[in-house]
C-alpha positions as CSV (number, residue, x, y, z in Angstrom):
1,X,-6.2,30.0,64.5
2,X,-7.0,25.8,65.4
3,X,-10.1,26.3,63.3
4,X,-8.4,27.5,60.4
5,X,-5.9,25.2,60.5
6,X,-8.3,21.9,60.9
7,X,-10.7,23.1,57.9
8,X,-6.8,23.1,56.4
9,X,-6.1,19.9,56.9
10,X,-9.8,18.7,56.2
11,X,-9.2,19.6,53.0
12,X,-5.6,18.3,52.2
13,X,-7.4,14.9,53.3
14,X,-10.8,14.9,51.0
15,X,-8.8,16.4,48.4
16,X,-6.0,12.5,48.7
17,X,-8.7,10.4,48.9
18,X,-10.8,11.9,45.9
19,X,-7.5,10.8,44.5
20,X,-7.0,7.9,45.7
21,X,-10.9,6.9,44.8
22,X,-10.2,7.9,41.2
23,X,-7.3,5.5,41.0
24,X,-9.1,3.2,42.3
25,X,-12.2,3.1,40.5
26,X,-9.7,3.2,37.0
27,X,-8.5,-0.1,38.5
28,X,-5.4,0.9,36.9
29,X,-6.7,-0.1,33.6
30,X,-7.4,3.7,32.2
31,X,-3.8,5.5,32.3
32,X,-3.6,9.5,31.4
33,X,-4.4,9.9,28.0
34,X,-2.1,12.4,25.2
35,X,-3.8,15.2,23.7
36,X,-4.3,14.2,19.5
37,X,-1.5,17.2,18.8
38,X,1.0,15.6,21.6
39,X,0.2,11.9,19.5
40,X,0.9,13.1,16.2
41,X,3.7,15.4,17.5
42,X,4.9,12.4,18.6
43,X,4.4,9.7,16.3
44,X,4.7,11.6,13.5
45,X,8.4,10.9,12.1
46,X,8.4,7.2,13.3
47,X,6.0,6.8,10.1
48,X,7.7,5.9,6.9
49,X,6.8,5.9,2.9
50,X,7.7,2.5,0.9
51,X,8.3,2.5,-2.9
52,X,8.3,-1.3,-3.9
53,X,10.3,-1.6,-7.4
54,X,10.7,-4.5,-9.6
55,X,14.0,-5.6,-10.8
56,X,14.5,-3.6,-14.0
57,X,14.0,-0.4,-11.2
58,X,10.0,0.2,-12.3
59,X,7.8,0.9,-9.1
60,X,4.9,-0.8,-8.3
61,X,3.5,0.1,-5.3
62,X,4.4,2.3,-2.6
63,X,2.8,1.8,1.0
64,X,3.4,3.0,4.7
65,X,6.1,1.6,7.7
66,X,6.6,2.2,11.3
67,X,9.7,2.6,13.1
68,X,9.5,0.2,16.4
69,X,13.0,0.5,17.2
70,X,16.0,3.5,18.1
71,X,18.1,1.2,15.8
72,X,15.8,1.4,12.8
73,X,13.4,-1.8,12.5
74,X,10.1,-1.4,10.7
75,X,7.3,-3.2,10.5
76,X,5.2,-3.0,8.0
77,X,2.9,-5.7,5.4
78,X,3.9,-8.1,3.9
79,X,1.7,-7.7,0.8
80,X,3.3,-4.1,0.4
81,X,6.6,-5.4,0.1
82,X,6.3,-8.6,-1.6
83,X,8.7,-9.9,-4.2
84,X,9.8,-6.8,-4.2
85,X,13.4,-6.3,-6.4
86,X,13.9,-3.3,-4.8
87,X,12.8,-1.3,-1.4
88,X,12.8,1.8,-0.5
89,X,12.3,3.7,2.5
90,X,11.8,7.7,3.0
91,X,10.9,9.8,5.8
92,X,10.3,13.8,4.7
93,X,13.8,14.4,2.9
94,X,15.7,11.3,4.2
95,X,16.3,8.5,1.3
96,X,17.3,5.0,2.4
97,X,17.8,2.7,-0.5
98,X,17.6,-1.1,-0.9
99,X,16.6,-1.3,2.9
100,X,16.7,-5.3,3.6
101,X,14.2,-7.8,5.3
102,X,14.7,-8.7,8.8
103,X,11.6,-11.3,9.5
104,X,8.7,-12.0,7.4
105,X,5.3,-14.3,7.9
106,X,3.5,-13.5,4.8
107,X,0.9,-16.0,6.0
108,X,-0.1,-13.0,8.6
109,X,0.4,-10.2,6.0
110,X,3.5,-8.9,8.5
111,X,6.9,-8.0,7.0
112,X,9.6,-6.5,9.2
113,X,12.5,-3.9,7.2
114,X,15.0,-2.7,8.7
115,X,16.7,1.1,7.9
116,X,20.9,1.4,7.7
117,X,22.6,1.7,11.5
118,X,21.7,4.7,13.2
119,X,19.4,6.8,16.4
120,X,16.1,7.0,14.4
121,X,12.7,7.9,16.2
122,X,10.5,5.4,16.9
123,X,6.8,4.1,18.1
124,X,6.5,2.2,21.0
125,X,4.8,-1.1,21.1
126,X,1.8,-1.7,23.2
127,X,2.9,-4.2,26.6
128,X,-0.2,-5.1,27.3
129,X,-3.3,-6.2,24.2
130,X,-5.8,-4.9,26.0
131,X,-7.8,-3.7,22.9
132,X,-11.5,-2.7,24.1
133,X,-14.5,-2.3,21.6
134,X,-15.5,1.8,22.0
135,X,-11.7,2.4,22.3
136,X,-10.2,5.8,21.0
137,X,-7.8,5.2,18.5
138,X,-5.7,6.5,15.7
139,X,-4.3,6.1,12.2
140,X,-1.0,7.7,10.8
141,X,0.0,6.5,7.6
142,X,0.4,7.2,4.0
143,X,-3.3,7.2,2.1
144,X,-3.0,7.5,-1.6
145,X,0.6,9.3,-0.5
146,X,-0.5,11.4,1.1
147,X,2.3,11.6,3.4
148,X,1.5,11.7,7.5
149,X,-2.3,11.4,6.9
150,X,-3.5,11.7,10.9
151,X,-7.2,10.3,11.1
152,X,-9.4,9.5,14.5
153,X,-11.9,6.7,15.3
154,X,-12.5,4.0,17.7
155,X,-12.0,0.2,17.4
156,X,-15.7,-1.3,16.1
157,X,-14.9,-5.1,16.4
158,X,-12.2,-7.7,17.6
159,X,-12.6,-10.0,14.6
160,X,-10.9,-13.7,16.1
161,X,-13.3,-15.4,13.6
162,X,-10.4,-14.1,10.5
163,X,-7.3,-15.0,10.1
164,X,-5.1,-13.6,11.0
165,X,-6.9,-11.4,14.1
166,X,-8.3,-7.8,12.9
167,X,-9.0,-5.2,14.8
168,X,-12.1,-4.0,12.3
169,X,-11.8,-0.1,12.7
170,X,-13.2,3.2,11.9
171,X,-10.6,5.4,11.5
172,X,-10.6,6.1,7.7
173,X,-7.7,5.2,6.1
174,X,-7.2,4.2,2.0
175,X,-5.0,2.5,-0.3
176,X,-1.4,3.5,1.5
177,X,-2.6,2.9,4.5
178,X,-1.2,0.1,4.3
179,X,1.6,-0.8,6.8
180,X,0.9,2.3,8.9
181,X,0.3,3.0,12.5
182,X,-3.0,1.9,14.6
183,X,-2.4,3.9,18.1
184,X,-4.4,4.0,21.2
185,X,-5.3,7.3,23.3
186,X,-1.8,7.1,25.1
187,X,0.6,7.1,21.8
188,X,1.5,3.1,21.9
189,X,1.2,1.4,18.5
190,X,-1.3,-1.6,19.3
191,X,-1.5,-2.5,15.0
192,X,-1.1,-2.0,11.4
193,X,-3.0,-0.8,9.1
194,X,-3.9,-3.0,6.4
195,X,-7.3,-3.1,4.5
196,X,-10.6,-1.5,3.8
197,X,-13.8,-3.5,2.5
198,X,-14.6,-0.3,-0.6
199,X,-18.2,-2.0,-0.1
200,X,-18.6,-0.5,3.0
201,X,-18.9,3.0,5.2
202,X,-15.2,3.0,7.4
203,X,-14.8,-0.6,7.7
204,X,-11.4,-0.7,8.2
205,X,-9.2,-3.2,9.9
206,X,-5.5,-4.0,11.8
207,X,-3.2,-6.4,12.7
208,X,-2.9,-6.8,16.0
209,X,0.8,-5.6,16.7
210,X,1.9,-8.7,18.9
211,X,1.6,-10.5,15.5
212,X,4.9,-8.7,14.7
213,X,6.4,-9.3,18.2
214,X,6.1,-12.8,17.7
215,X,8.0,-13.0,13.9
216,X,11.9,-13.1,14.9
217,X,14.2,-10.9,13.9
218,X,17.0,-11.8,12.0
219,X,20.5,-10.1,12.9
220,X,21.6,-8.9,9.4
221,X,25.2,-8.3,10.7
222,X,25.5,-12.1,11.4
223,X,26.0,-13.1,7.8
224,X,25.0,-16.9,8.3
225,X,21.2,-15.1,9.9
226,X,20.8,-12.7,7.0
227,X,21.8,-15.8,3.8
228,X,19.2,-17.8,6.0
229,X,16.5,-15.0,5.8
230,X,17.2,-15.0,2.3
231,X,16.6,-18.4,1.6
232,X,13.6,-18.4,3.0
233,X,12.7,-15.3,1.0
234,X,13.4,-17.3,-2.0
235,X,11.8,-20.7,-0.6
236,X,8.9,-19.0,-0.2
237,X,8.5,-16.8,-3.6
238,X,9.9,-20.0,-5.5
239,X,12.2,-18.1,-7.1
240,X,15.0,-20.9,-6.5
241,X,15.1,-24.7,-6.8
242,X,15.6,-26.0,-3.7
243,X,16.0,-29.7,-2.5
244,X,13.2,-30.8,-0.4
245,X,16.0,-32.2,2.6
246,X,17.9,-29.1,1.8
247,X,14.7,-26.7,2.8
248,X,13.8,-29.2,5.7
249,X,16.8,-27.9,7.1
250,X,16.4,-24.1,6.2
251,X,13.0,-24.3,7.3
252,X,14.5,-25.7,10.6
253,X,17.0,-23.1,11.3
254,X,14.6,-20.7,10.8
255,X,12.2,-21.5,13.1
256,X,14.4,-22.1,15.8
257,X,15.0,-18.4,16.0
258,X,11.6,-17.8,17.4
259,X,10.1,-17.1,21.0
260,X,7.2,-18.4,20.4
261,X,6.2,-22.0,19.5
262,X,2.8,-22.3,18.7
263,X,4.3,-19.8,16.2
264,X,6.9,-21.6,15.1
265,X,5.2,-24.5,14.5
266,X,2.2,-22.5,12.4
267,X,4.4,-20.6,10.2
268,X,6.9,-24.3,9.0
269,X,3.3,-25.4,8.5
270,X,2.2,-22.7,6.7
271,X,5.5,-23.1,4.1
272,X,5.2,-26.5,3.5
273,X,2.2,-26.4,2.2
274,X,2.4,-23.3,0.4
275,X,5.7,-26.2,-1.1
276,X,3.2,-28.8,-1.5
277,X,4.9,-30.8,1.1
278,X,1.1,-31.7,2.9
279,X,3.2,-34.8,5.5
280,X,5.0,-32.3,6.1
281,X,2.6,-29.6,6.9
282,X,0.0,-31.9,8.6
283,X,2.8,-33.2,11.6
284,X,3.8,-29.2,11.9
285,X,0.2,-28.4,12.5
286,X,-0.1,-31.2,14.4
287,X,2.4,-30.5,16.8
288,X,0.9,-26.6,16.6
289,X,-1.8,-28.0,18.2
290,X,-0.4,-30.4,20.6
291,X,0.4,-26.8,22.3
292,X,-2.7,-25.0,21.5
293,X,-5.4,-27.5,21.5
294,X,-8.0,-23.8,21.1
295,X,-6.9,-22.6,18.6
296,X,-9.4,-23.0,16.0
297,X,-7.3,-21.9,12.7
298,X,-5.0,-24.7,13.6
299,X,-7.7,-26.9,13.0
300,X,-8.3,-25.5,9.5
301,X,-5.3,-25.5,8.4
302,X,-4.3,-28.9,9.0
303,X,-8.0,-29.6,7.4
304,X,-6.7,-28.3,4.9
305,X,-3.7,-30.2,4.4
306,X,-6.3,-33.2,4.8
307,X,-8.4,-32.0,1.7
308,X,-4.9,-31.7,-0.7
309,X,-4.4,-35.5,-0.1
310,X,-8.0,-36.8,-0.6
311,X,-7.9,-37.4,3.0
312,X,-12.1,-36.4,3.1
313,X,-12.4,-38.0,6.9
314,X,-9.1,-36.4,8.2
315,X,-10.4,-32.9,6.4
316,X,-14.6,-33.2,7.7
317,X,-13.3,-33.6,11.2
318,X,-10.5,-31.1,11.6
319,X,-13.2,-28.4,10.3
320,X,-15.7,-29.4,12.2
321,X,-13.0,-29.5,15.7
322,X,-12.6,-25.9,14.5
323,X,-16.3,-24.8,14.3
324,X,-16.9,-26.7,17.6
325,X,-14.3,-24.7,19.4
326,X,-15.9,-21.5,17.1
327,X,-18.6,-21.8,15.4
328,X,-18.8,-17.9,13.8
329,X,-15.3,-18.7,12.0
330,X,-16.0,-17.5,8.6
331,X,-12.6,-19.6,7.2
332,X,-13.3,-22.7,8.1
333,X,-16.4,-22.3,6.9
334,X,-15.5,-21.3,3.6
335,X,-13.2,-24.2,3.7
336,X,-15.6,-26.6,3.8
337,X,-18.3,-24.8,1.9
338,X,-16.1,-24.8,-0.8
339,X,-15.1,-29.1,-0.5
340,X,-18.3,-30.0,0.0
341,X,-19.6,-28.3,-3.7
342,X,-16.0,-28.6,-5.9
343,X,-14.9,-31.7,-4.5
344,X,-17.7,-33.9,-2.7
345,X,-20.0,-32.7,-4.8
346,X,-22.9,-32.3,-1.9
347,X,-24.4,-29.1,-2.8
348,X,-27.3,-29.5,-0.3
349,X,-24.7,-29.0,2.4
350,X,-22.6,-26.8,0.0
351,X,-25.8,-24.0,0.2
352,X,-25.8,-24.8,4.5
353,X,-22.0,-24.1,5.0
354,X,-22.7,-20.6,2.6
355,X,-25.7,-19.7,4.7
356,X,-23.9,-20.0,8.1
357,X,-21.1,-17.5,5.9
358,X,-23.6,-14.8,5.4
359,X,-25.3,-15.4,8.1
360,X,-22.2,-13.9,10.5
361,X,-21.6,-11.8,8.0
362,X,-23.9,-10.5,5.3
363,X,-21.0,-8.4,3.5
364,X,-19.1,-12.0,2.1
365,X,-22.2,-10.9,-1.1
366,X,-20.4,-13.6,-3.0
367,X,-21.3,-16.3,-1.7
368,X,-24.6,-15.7,-2.8
369,X,-22.9,-17.2,-6.7
370,X,-21.5,-19.8,-5.3
371,X,-25.0,-20.6,-3.8
372,X,-26.2,-19.9,-7.2
373,X,-24.1,-22.6,-9.3
374,X,-25.1,-24.9,-6.4
375,X,-28.4,-24.7,-7.4
376,X,-27.4,-24.7,-11.2
377,X,-26.9,-28.3,-10.5
378,X,-29.1,-29.2,-8.0
379,X,-30.7,-28.1,-11.8
380,X,-33.0,-25.6,-9.8
381,X,-32.8,-22.7,-12.3
382,X,-35.3,-20.4,-10.4
383,X,-33.1,-20.7,-6.6
384,X,-30.4,-19.8,-8.8
385,X,-31.3,-16.5,-9.7
386,X,-33.1,-16.0,-6.5
387,X,-29.6,-16.4,-5.2
388,X,-28.1,-14.0,-7.6
389,X,-31.2,-11.2,-7.0
390,X,-29.4,-11.7,-3.7
391,X,-26.0,-10.7,-4.5
392,X,-27.2,-8.0,-7.0
393,X,-28.8,-6.0,-3.5
394,X,-24.9,-6.1,-1.9
395,X,-23.4,-5.0,-4.8
396,X,-25.5,-3.6,-8.0
397,X,-22.4,-3.0,-10.0
398,X,-21.0,-6.4,-10.6
399,X,-21.3,-7.0,-14.2
400,X,-20.3,-11.0,-13.4
401,X,-23.3,-11.5,-11.9
402,X,-25.3,-10.0,-14.1
403,X,-24.0,-12.6,-16.6
404,X,-24.7,-15.2,-14.6
405,X,-28.0,-14.2,-14.2
406,X,-28.6,-13.7,-18.2
407,X,-26.7,-16.7,-18.9
408,X,-29.7,-19.1,-16.9
409,X,-32.8,-16.5,-17.7
410,X,-31.5,-17.1,-22.1
411,X,-31.8,-21.3,-20.0
412,X,-35.0,-20.6,-19.6
413,X,-36.2,-18.6,-22.5
414,X,-36.4,-15.8,-20.6
415,X,-35.4,-13.6,-23.1
416,X,-35.7,-10.1,-22.0
417,X,-35.0,-10.6,-18.9
418,X,-31.7,-12.1,-19.9
419,X,-31.0,-9.4,-23.0
420,X,-32.0,-6.4,-19.6
421,X,-28.6,-8.3,-17.8
422,X,-26.4,-8.1,-20.9
423,X,-27.5,-4.3,-21.1
424,X,-26.6,-3.8,-17.1
425,X,-23.6,-6.0,-17.2
426,X,-22.5,-3.6,-20.6
427,X,-23.8,-0.1,-18.2
428,X,-21.1,-1.5,-15.8
429,X,-18.7,-2.8,-18.1
430,X,-18.3,-1.0,-21.3
431,X,-14.8,-2.9,-22.4
432,X,-16.0,-6.4,-22.3
433,X,-16.6,-6.1,-25.9
434,X,-17.7,-9.8,-25.9
435,X,-20.8,-9.1,-24.5
436,X,-22.3,-7.2,-27.8
437,X,-22.0,-11.0,-29.5
438,X,-23.6,-12.6,-25.7
439,X,-27.0,-10.2,-25.9
440,X,-26.8,-10.3,-30.2
441,X,-27.1,-14.1,-29.7
442,X,-30.1,-13.8,-27.6
443,X,-31.3,-11.2,-29.9
444,X,-31.4,-13.9,-32.2
445,X,-32.9,-16.5,-30.1
446,X,-36.0,-14.1,-29.7
447,X,-36.3,-13.3,-33.4
448,X,-35.4,-9.4,-32.9
449,X,-33.1,-9.4,-35.6
450,X,-32.5,-5.9,-36.5
451,X,-31.2,-5.8,-32.7
452,X,-29.0,-8.7,-33.3
453,X,-27.5,-7.5,-35.8
454,X,-26.2,-4.1,-34.5
455,X,-24.8,-6.6,-31.8
456,X,-23.2,-8.1,-34.0
457,X,-21.6,-5.6,-35.9
458,X,-20.7,-3.8,-32.5
459,X,-18.8,-7.0,-31.5
460,X,-16.9,-7.3,-34.9
461,X,-15.1,-3.4,-34.2
462,X,-13.3,-5.3,-31.7
463,X,-13.1,-8.5,-33.0
464,X,-12.8,-8.8,-37.1
465,X,-11.9,-12.4,-37.5
466,X,-14.6,-13.9,-34.8
467,X,-16.0,-16.8,-36.8
468,X,-18.8,-16.8,-35.0
469,X,-20.3,-13.7,-35.4
470,X,-19.8,-14.0,-38.3
471,X,-21.7,-17.1,-38.7
472,X,-24.5,-15.8,-36.7
473,X,-24.5,-12.3,-38.9
474,X,-24.8,-14.4,-41.7
475,X,-28.2,-15.8,-40.6
476,X,-29.6,-13.3,-39.3
477,X,-29.3,-11.2,-43.1
478,X,-30.6,-14.2,-44.5
479,X,-33.5,-13.8,-42.0
480,X,-33.6,-10.3,-43.0
481,X,-33.8,-11.5,-46.7
482,X,-30.5,-9.8,-47.7
483,X,-29.2,-12.8,-49.8
484,X,-25.8,-11.2,-50.9
485,X,-24.7,-10.1,-47.3
486,X,-25.6,-13.7,-45.6
487,X,-23.3,-15.3,-48.2
488,X,-20.4,-12.5,-47.7
489,X,-20.5,-13.3,-44.1
490,X,-20.9,-17.3,-44.4
491,X,-18.1,-17.5,-46.8
492,X,-16.3,-14.8,-44.3
493,X,-16.9,-17.5,-41.7
494,X,-15.6,-20.9,-43.5
495,X,-12.1,-18.5,-45.3
496,X,-11.7,-18.0,-40.8
497,X,-12.5,-21.6,-40.4
498,X,-12.3,-24.2,-43.6
499,X,-14.0,-26.3,-40.6
500,X,-16.6,-24.1,-39.8
501,X,-19.7,-27.4,-40.2
502,X,-23.0,-24.3,-39.3
503,X,-21.8,-21.9,-41.9
504,X,-22.1,-24.6,-44.6
505,X,-25.2,-25.8,-42.9
506,X,-26.5,-22.0,-43.9
507,X,-24.8,-22.2,-47.4
508,X,-27.6,-25.4,-47.4
509,X,-30.9,-23.1,-46.3
510,X,-29.4,-19.9,-48.4
511,X,-29.7,-22.0,-51.8
512,X,-32.4,-23.2,-50.6
513,X,-34.9,-20.3,-49.8
514,X,-32.9,-19.1,-53.3
515,X,-33.7,-22.6,-55.3
516,X,-30.3,-23.4,-55.7
517,X,-30.5,-27.1,-55.1
518,X,-27.4,-28.5,-57.0
519,X,-25.3,-25.7,-54.7
520,X,-28.0,-26.5,-51.4
521,X,-26.8,-30.6,-51.6
522,X,-23.1,-29.2,-52.9
523,X,-23.1,-27.1,-48.9
524,X,-25.1,-29.8,-46.8
525,X,-22.9,-33.2,-48.0
526,X,-20.2,-30.9,-46.6
527,X,-21.2,-30.1,-43.2
528,X,-22.0,-34.2,-43.1
529,X,-18.4,-34.3,-44.6
530,X,-17.7,-32.4,-41.2
531,X,-20.8,-33.8,-38.9
532,X,-21.7,-37.2,-39.4
533,X,-24.1,-36.9,-36.7
534,X,-26.3,-35.3,-39.8
535,X,-27.1,-38.0,-41.4
536,X,-29.1,-39.4,-38.7
537,X,-31.4,-37.2,-40.0
538,X,-33.2,-34.5,-37.7
539,X,-32.1,-36.4,-34.7
540,X,-28.7,-35.6,-35.4
541,X,-29.8,-31.9,-35.8
542,X,-31.5,-32.6,-32.3
543,X,-28.4,-33.8,-31.1
544,X,-26.5,-30.5,-31.8
545,X,-28.8,-28.2,-30.1
546,X,-28.5,-30.6,-27.0
547,X,-24.5,-29.2,-27.4
548,X,-25.3,-25.4,-27.1
549,X,-26.4,-24.9,-31.8
550,X,-29.7,-23.6,-32.0
551,X,-32.2,-22.8,-35.3
552,X,-35.1,-20.8,-35.8
553,X,-38.5,-23.1,-37.0
554,X,-38.0,-21.8,-39.7
555,X,-34.1,-22.3,-40.7
556,X,-35.6,-26.3,-39.4
557,X,-38.2,-26.4,-41.7
558,X,-35.6,-25.4,-44.6
559,X,-33.1,-28.4,-43.0
560,X,-36.0,-31.0,-42.8
561,X,-36.9,-30.2,-46.3
562,X,-33.4,-30.8,-48.0
563,X,-32.9,-33.7,-46.4
564,X,-35.8,-34.8,-48.0
565,X,-33.9,-33.6,-50.9
566,X,-31.5,-35.7,-50.1
567,X,-33.6,-38.5,-49.3
568,X,-32.1,-38.4,-45.9
569,X,-34.2,-40.3,-43.0
570,X,-34.8,-40.0,-39.4
571,X,-32.8,-42.3,-37.5
572,X,-31.9,-43.4,-34.2
573,X,-28.3,-41.7,-33.4
574,X,-25.8,-45.3,-32.2
575,X,-22.6,-45.6,-32.5
576,X,-20.6,-46.7,-35.9
577,X,-17.9,-48.6,-35.0
578,X,-16.1,-47.8,-38.5
579,X,-18.0,-44.8,-39.4
580,X,-16.2,-43.5,-42.4
581,X,-16.8,-45.7,-45.1
582,X,-20.5,-45.8,-44.0
583,X,-20.6,-41.9,-44.2
584,X,-19.1,-42.0,-47.4
585,X,-21.5,-44.2,-48.8
586,X,-24.7,-42.5,-47.5
587,X,-23.0,-39.1,-49.2
588,X,-22.8,-40.2,-52.8
589,X,-26.3,-42.2,-53.0
590,X,-27.3,-38.3,-51.3
591,X,-25.9,-36.8,-54.2
592,X,-27.2,-38.6,-56.7
593,X,-30.7,-39.0,-55.6
594,X,-30.8,-35.2,-55.2
595,X,-29.1,-34.9,-58.7
596,X,-32.1,-37.2,-59.6
C-alpha cells in the first residue's frame, strides 16, 4: 500500500512539473489558442456591411466594418466612407441608417463610426501588439458583398517602410473586404484589412489596430464635440470655406482630444499641409519630431512641406534624415526621386533613387516608366526602351507602357517595332480609339499606305470630325493616286478648320501632280499666308518637321518644285521685325511669278 501511495504521489509530482515546464517554455507569449470554429462563432456577429451613398442617395460603394465596443463603435477604412452623403450599416436583418462619424484620420485611412445607443456584440482589440511573422491569422469581412466571409492565413511581413505601418497577410481578401477584421489565433482584433495587390498572389494588407486606438473618439452626446467633428470633416474635404484663424482654432481643439501627443501633432501637420498652410504644417511636424526623433516618416512629411515652399536644402536634408533612420523607406525614396526628377531635373540622381525603390520592392513596376522618362530627358532612347521593356516583364497587359515605348521606337524610326507596340496596346485597350490614329501615322511614315488608310478610316468611325485624320487620310489617298478622294478629304479638313495649313499644302501638291499650276499657286499662297515660315523655302519645311510635321520624300520633292515655280528661294530663317507687310509683298511677287 505504501508503494502504491508513493507511486501515485510521484505521478502527480511529475504531471505538475510537466505543466510548469510548458508554462515556463512558452514564457507566457503563447496563450491557449481557440479553434477557428470558435473564433468565427464568437466574432462573426460583430462584422458589419457598410454602404456609402452620395448626397443624391445613389449608392457609391460598400465595404466592411468591425464593432469594437458594446456601445457600438465601429472601425473601418476612411476610403470606405469618404465624402459620404449618407452612411448605412447592415448586420444581418438589422439596418442602421444615417450613421455618424465618431473619429477619423484620412492620412492613415482610418475612420470610426457610431451605431445608435444599444448593447452590441463586439470584438476585443488586442492589448499587446506583438505581431510575429508566421503567426496564424484570420480575415473576416464581406468580399464582393459575400457577407461574413472567413479566411485563414499567416502574417507574411510587417511593412514598417510604408505609411501607415502595414501588416502583410496571406489570407485572401477582395474588394468589399476593406474595413474588415484581422484576427489572431485568440479571436482578438489585431488589424483592419485595407487593400490587396492584384498583381501578386495573396499579397494583402491590414492596418494595425493600434492606429485606430490612437484616434480620439468624440462624444456624440456632447453637442460641442459633435459640431467640432463635423467642422473637422468639412475642413478636410474643403466643403466649407473656413478662414485660417478659425481653422487653427478648430484643429487645435480637435487635436487636444488626442491621448498620443506625437499622433496629435502629426495629424495637425497633415491637415495643415492638405490645406496648403505649409509653414503651420512644418511647425507641427517639427514638434512631432521633437517628441519622436526616431520616426523616419515624420521627416519625410516635413520634407514634403519644405518641397512645397521650394526650400531645396531643407527638403533634401529631411529626406536624408528619414533614410538614415530607415534605409528601406520606400515612401521617402519615392518623394526624393520625384523631387530630383521633376523639380531639380537631376535625372541621374532620380534614377539612382528609382533603382533603390525597385531593389526594396520590385512590385513597384511603374518606377520603370519613371526611369524611362528620365532616360529620354538624358537623350538615352535605347535606355528608355530597356526600362519600358522591364516594366512589361512585370505587367504585360499595360497599354500605357506599350504606347510609351511605341513613341520612342517612332522617334528612332523603328516603325515595325512601333506598329507592334500599338497593336499590343489596342489588344489590351480596344476602347482607346486614338491608338488607331497613332498607328495609322506610323504606317504612313513607313510607307504602308493601305494599312494607314484602313486605320484612319477606323479611327474616323469614332471621331468623324477629327481634322488631322481627314488631312492625313487625304495624303494617303493622294499617294495611291485616288485624287478625287484625296481632294474630298482635304476639303473636309479645311471645312472643319479653315486655318489648317497642311491641308492647303496638300491641295497644292495634289494640283501640282495634276498639272494645275494656277490652282497649285493659289493653295500654296494660302499656306504661305497661314505659315510665314514657308517663305524661307525648304528651310521653312525643315523647321515645321522639327515641330512634328512630316512629309515623305516625294511630297517634299513636289513642295520644292512648287517653291521653284513661285520663285521662292531657300533662305536662312531669321526673326522678322514686321513680318506682315514683308510677307504680303513676297506672296504677291510669288503669285505674279507663278503666272508668268
